[in-house]
C-alpha positions in Angstrom: 35.1 1.0 108.6 38.6 2.2 110.9 36.8 3.5 114.6 37.9 5.8 116.9 38.7 4.7 120.5 35.5 5.2 122.8 34.3 7.6 124.4 35.0 9.6 121.4 33.5 7.6 118.7 30.5 9.7 117.9 32.6 12.8 117.7 35.4 11.8 115.3 33.6 8.7 113.4 33.6 10.6 110.1 37.3 11.8 110.5 38.5 8.6 111.3 36.9 7.4 107.7 40.0 7.4 105.0 38.5 10.4 102.8 39.1 10.8 99.0 42.0 13.3 98.6 41.4 16.6 96.6 43.7 17.0 93.6 43.8 17.9 90.2 41.8 14.5 88.2 43.7 15.2 84.9 46.7 13.5 86.8 47.7 10.4 88.3 45.9 10.6 92.3 48.5 9.6 95.0 48.5 5.8 94.8 50.0 3.5 93.2 47.5 1.4 91.3 46.8 -2.8 91.8 45.2 -4.7 88.6 43.6 -8.2 89.7 40.9 -10.8 88.3 38.7 -13.1 89.9 35.9 -15.8 88.5 32.6 -15.0 89.4 30.4 -17.8 90.2 28.1 -19.9 87.9 24.7 -19.3 87.6 21.0 -19.9 86.4 21.2 -16.9 83.6 25.6 -16.7 83.6 28.5 -19.2 83.2 31.7 -18.4 85.4 33.0 -14.3 85.1 35.9 -13.0 85.3 36.1 -10.0 86.2 38.5 -7.1 86.8 39.3 -5.1 90.0 41.9 -2.0 90.0 42.2 -0.9 93.9 44.9 1.4 95.3 48.0 -0.5 96.5 50.8 -0.2 99.1 53.6 -0.7 96.9 54.5 -0.2 93.1 55.8 -3.7 90.9 56.6 -3.8 87.6 53.7 -2.6 84.8 51.5 -5.4 83.9 49.9 -5.8 80.2 46.1 -6.4 79.7 45.3 -8.8 77.2 42.5 -7.1 75.1 41.4 -9.5 72.2 44.8 -10.7 72.4 46.0 -7.6 71.7 48.7 -6.6 74.6 48.0 -2.7 75.8 50.2 -1.6 78.7 48.5 -0.8 82.4 49.7 1.7 84.3 50.0 -0.9 87.1 50.9 -4.2 89.0 49.5 -7.4 89.3 48.3 -8.3 92.0 50.6 -6.1 94.6 49.6 -5.4 98.2 46.4 -2.9 99.2 46.6 0.0 100.8 45.0 -1.1 104.2 44.7 2.6 104.7 43.1 4.3 101.1 39.3 5.2 100.6 38.4 2.0 99.1 35.1 3.7 97.8 33.6 1.2 95.4 32.8 1.5 91.6 30.8 -0.4 89.3 31.7 -0.4 85.3 29.6 -2.2 82.7 30.4 -2.8 79.6 28.7 -1.6 76.4 27.5 -4.7 73.9 30.5 -5.6 71.8 33.2 -4.8 75.1 35.2 -6.2 77.5 36.1 -5.7 80.6 39.0 -3.9 80.1 37.6 -1.7 77.8 37.6 1.4 80.3 40.9 0.6 82.1 42.9 4.5 82.0 39.5 5.2 83.9 39.7 2.5 86.0 43.6 3.4 86.9 42.5 6.9 87.3 40.0 5.6 89.7 42.0 3.1 91.7 45.1 6.1 91.6 42.8 8.0 94.7 41.9 5.6 96.2 38.8 3.5 94.8 38.3 -0.1 94.2 37.5 -0.6 90.4 35.9 -4.2 89.0 34.3 -4.9 85.7 32.6 -7.6 85.1 32.6 -9.6 81.2 28.8 -9.5 80.3 28.1 -13.2 79.1 26.7 -12.9 75.7 27.3 -9.2 75.0 31.4 -9.4 74.8 33.0 -9.0 71.5 33.5 -11.9 70.8 30.2 -13.5 71.0 28.6 -10.5 69.7 29.8 -12.5 66.9 27.2 -15.2 66.8 24.8 -14.2 69.1 23.9 -10.5 67.4 20.0 -10.4 67.2 18.9 -12.2 69.5 20.2 -10.9 72.9 17.5 -10.8 75.4 18.7 -14.0 77.7 21.7 -11.8 78.3 20.5 -8.6 78.5 18.1 -9.4 81.0 21.2 -11.3 83.1 23.6 -7.8 82.9 21.8 -6.7 86.2 22.2 -9.7 88.5 25.9 -10.1 87.0 26.4 -6.2 88.1 25.2 -6.7 91.7 26.2 -10.1 92.1 29.9 -9.0 91.3 29.1 -5.6 94.1 28.0 -8.3 97.0 31.2 -10.8 96.1 33.7 -8.2 96.6 31.8 -7.0 99.5 31.9 -10.1 100.3 35.5 -10.1 100.7 36.1 -12.0 96.5 39.7 -9.9 97.1 41.4 -10.2 99.8 43.1 -6.9 101.3 40.5 -5.2 98.7 37.3 -5.4 101.1 35.4 -1.9 100.3 34.7 -0.4 102.8 30.4 0.4 103.4 27.7 -1.2 101.7 27.5 1.7 99.1 28.5 1.9 96.1 28.7 4.3 93.1 28.2 3.0 89.0 29.5 3.4 85.8 28.0 2.5 82.6 29.1 3.1 78.4 26.2 2.5 76.1 24.4 -0.6 76.9 26.3 -1.2 80.2 24.7 2.4 80.3 21.5 1.2 80.2 22.5 -1.8 82.3 23.4 0.9 85.1 20.3 3.1 85.1 18.8 -0.8 85.4 20.4 -1.7 88.4 19.8 1.7 89.7 16.2 2.3 90.0 15.2 2.0 85.9 12.4 -0.5 84.9 12.1 -1.8 81.1 8.8 -1.4 78.8 8.9 -4.3 76.3 6.1 -2.7 75.2 7.7 0.9 74.3 11.0 -1.1 73.1 8.9 -3.0 71.1 7.4 -0.1 68.7 10.5 2.3 69.0 11.7 -0.7 66.9 9.3 -1.5 64.7 9.2 2.2 63.5 11.7 3.2 60.4 13.7 4.5 60.7 14.9 2.8 64.6 18.0 3.2 66.7 20.7 0.5 65.5 20.8 -1.3 68.9 17.2 -2.4 68.2 19.3 -4.6 65.2 21.9 -5.9 67.6 19.6 -6.8 70.5 16.7 -7.9 68.7 13.1 -9.4 69.9 12.9 -7.7 73.9 9.7 -10.2 74.5 10.1 -10.6 78.3 7.2 -12.5 79.7 5.7 -11.1 82.7 7.1 -13.9 84.9 10.7 -13.2 83.6 10.4 -9.6 84.4 9.1 -10.1 87.9 12.5 -12.2 88.1 14.8 -9.3 87.4 16.6 -8.2 90.3 15.0 -4.8 92.4 16.2 -1.7 92.2 19.8 -1.3 94.1 19.5 1.9 96.7 22.8 1.0 97.6 23.8 3.2 94.5 24.6 6.7 95.4 26.0 8.2 92.1 25.9 6.6 88.8 27.8 7.8 85.6 25.9 7.4 81.6 28.4 7.0 79.2 27.2 7.7 75.8 23.7 5.3 76.9 21.6 4.2 74.2 18.9 2.9 74.7 16.3 4.9 77.6 13.1 4.7 74.8 13.4 0.6 76.7 12.1 2.4 79.9 9.4 3.4 81.8 10.1 7.0 81.4 9.2 8.0 84.9 11.4 5.6 86.6 14.8 6.7 85.3 13.7 10.3 87.6 14.6 7.4 90.5 18.4 7.3 89.4 20.7 8.5 91.5 22.5 12.1 91.1 23.3 10.6 87.3 26.2 12.1 84.9 25.5 11.3 81.5 28.1 12.0 78.5 27.8 12.4 75.2 29.2 13.1 72.3 28.6 15.6 69.9 29.0 13.3 67.3 26.9 10.7 68.6 24.7 12.4 69.8 22.2 12.4 66.6 21.1 8.8 67.0 19.6 10.0 69.7 21.8 9.3 72.9 23.1 11.5 76.0 20.3 14.2 75.7 16.7 12.6 75.3 18.0 10.2 78.4 19.2 13.5 80.6 16.0 14.8 80.0 14.6 11.6 81.2 16.3 12.0 84.5 15.5 14.2 87.6 17.0 17.4 88.6 20.3 15.6 90.5 21.4 15.1 87.4 23.5 16.7 84.5 24.9 16.5 81.0 28.3 16.6 79.3 28.7 16.8 75.7 32.7 16.5 73.8 32.9 19.0 71.1 33.3 16.1 67.9 33.6 12.9 70.3 32.2 9.5 69.4 30.3 6.7 70.7 33.4 5.6 72.2 35.4 8.4 73.2 35.0 7.8 76.7 36.7 4.3 76.6 39.6 3.0 75.5 38.6 0.5 72.8 40.5 2.7 70.6 43.5 1.5 71.4 42.8 -1.7 69.8 43.4 -2.1 66.3 40.4 -3.3 65.3 38.1 -1.3 67.2 39.9 1.2 64.2 39.1 0.0 62.0 35.1 -0.8 62.6 34.4 2.1 65.3 34.6 5.3 62.9 35.1 7.6 65.6 38.3 6.3 66.3 40.2 7.5 63.5 40.0 11.0 64.5 39.9 14.0 62.8 40.3 12.7 59.5 36.2 11.3 59.8 35.6 14.4 61.2 35.7 13.6 64.8 38.1 15.5 68.1 41.1 13.3 68.7 39.3 10.5 70.9 42.2 10.6 73.8 41.6 13.9 74.4 38.1 13.7 74.6 38.7 10.7 77.0 40.9 13.0 78.8 38.0 15.4 79.6 35.9 12.3 80.2 38.0 10.9 83.1 38.4 14.4 84.6 34.6 14.8 84.4 33.8 10.8 86.3 36.5 11.5 88.9 35.2 14.8 90.2 31.9 13.7 89.3 32.2 10.9 92.0 34.4 12.6 94.0 31.8 14.8 95.2 28.3 13.0 94.6 30.0 9.6 96.2 33.1 10.5 98.1 31.0 14.0 99.5 34.3 15.7 99.0 33.3 19.5 97.7 36.5 20.3 96.6 36.1 18.3 93.2 33.6 20.5 92.4 36.3 22.9 90.8 36.7 20.2 87.6 32.6 20.2 87.3 30.8 22.7 84.9 30.7 24.2 81.6 34.2 24.4 80.3 36.3 24.7 76.6 36.1 21.8 74.6 32.1 20.4 76.1 28.9 21.8 76.9 27.5 21.8 80.0 24.0 21.1 81.2 22.7 21.3 85.1 
């Protein structure tokens, strides 16, 4: 934190902390985007884990690419350029979905970084795209390890894992997509209900995620070993959450300042709407007309996803254009964090009802 000279410290402290500047969130912010990767040390429940980090840079450089399952995707940022020491550097942690990768929401991460945020996203061992091909149906261990990976990633960044990119302050915002949203719900306060999960998955029909995950027969000892709710989380964005039935309902009311994003074509499967119904009065719900499960992500830019993810085909399959929906999700995500994480009221003008989506407070 940058401090004012004494004796005016108490008067000007807040003014001396760099603030997120208000401008149109549908366009890049004032900072060039830097991108780097670091490795999170192995722990008892996970191997060494790669973490992608986006940050506000002090200089531009040659645009890099992301290696997404062997497919190079163009980035709007430069790798390992100097960070801007004067930027707000508020931390945002992201958790990818089941069968996702750490770069799956790179457009969102780049936009946040251009507004001065530091965004971190780890590959969750056992639940990435390639690992899911062999691990589907037996994911209890990888699922229980996910919250600890997020917290370890946050701790590492705050301890200086990336020189010059350490976030300001201890609190942070948390974003997750699909199973990543479930991970975010746990980190932010939700508690697992093993019996509720089992009964929901034993019913017919049951959520598709039940077959992918398999038995979640965690013992009391395994549950007791899970991380406690991280009270450093001050705001959350839950993109297409897919497992509210696995939580103690009352515990979800502890999740702070949650924005739930859903798709009209996804919610019949029971995702965003029933999740937001269990949250507290500080939450809001956005459902995008014609939106599918992956519209908030960049997954549809990967060729294989265009084959296995129905919503990636867009209007030809009865869905909205995923790129158009993604653009709206970025505006709402950035604006929500601007208001409820960075405490900049000016971003509220981009929140609320609009064309192409419904908004529920």
